[in-house]
C-alpha positions in Angstrom: 19.7 -24.7 97.8 17.3 -26.7 95.3 14.1 -28.2 96.0 11.7 -30.0 93.3 8.0 -29.2 94.1 5.4 -31.7 92.7 1.9 -31.0 92.5 -0.6 -32.6 94.8 -1.5 -36.5 93.9 2.0 -37.3 93.3 3.1 -40.2 95.7 6.8 -40.2 97.1 7.5 -43.2 95.4 6.6 -41.9 91.9 8.8 -38.5 92.6 12.0 -41.2 93.6 11.2 -42.7 90.2 11.0 -39.3 88.6 14.2 -38.2 90.1 16.1 -41.5 88.9 14.9 -41.1 85.4 16.2 -37.7 85.5 19.3 -37.6 87.4 17.7 -35.1 90.0 19.9 -35.2 93.1 18.5 -32.5 94.8 15.1 -32.6 97.2 11.9 -33.2 95.9 9.2 -31.5 98.1 4.8 -32.4 97.5 3.2 -29.2 98.0 -0.3 -30.8 99.7 -1.4 -27.2 100.4 -1.8 -26.2 97.1 0.6 -23.3 97.4 1.8 -23.6 93.8 -1.8 -22.4 92.6 -0.5 -18.8 93.5 2.0 -19.1 90.7 -0.9 -20.1 88.3 -2.9 -17.5 86.5 -6.2 -18.7 85.1 -5.1 -19.9 81.6 -1.9 -18.4 82.0 0.7 -21.2 83.4 0.9 -24.5 82.7 3.6 -27.4 84.4 5.9 -28.2 84.1 7.3 -24.5 85.7 10.2 -24.2 86.9 10.8 -20.8 89.1 13.8 -19.2 90.8 13.1 -17.2 93.6 16.3 -15.1 94.8 17.7 -14.9 98.3 15.5 -12.0 99.1 12.3 -14.0 98.2 11.6 -12.3 94.7 11.1 -14.5 91.7 13.8 -13.7 89.2 12.7 -16.3 87.0 9.1 -18.0 85.7 8.9 -20.4 83.1 6.5 -23.1 81.5 8.5 -23.7 78.6 11.8 -26.0 79.5 15.1 -24.3 77.7 18.1 -26.1 78.8 20.2 -24.2 80.8 18.1 -20.8 81.3 17.3 -21.6 85.0 20.4 -22.2 85.8 21.5 -19.0 84.2 19.0 -17.3 86.2 20.3 -19.2 89.6 23.6 -18.2 89.1 22.6 -14.6 88.5 20.7 -14.4 91.8 24.0 -16.1 93.3 25.6 -13.3 91.8 28.0 -15.7 89.7 
């Protein structure tokens, strides 16, 4: 399962436009509870942020810079492919 998480302040309409612009077909949720802040260390992380969490709840990939295909490799590894 893939889920995109938008930071608070993004409207559902803005998220839908973003999804259409980038061809995203998986769900996007808005993190209104600011849970994303737990992933960000002061001065250490910024957005966009890619995170892959395995079935056991462990973060197996975390990156600030988008490198095409890297998150997909981490997903495939987490799935055992």
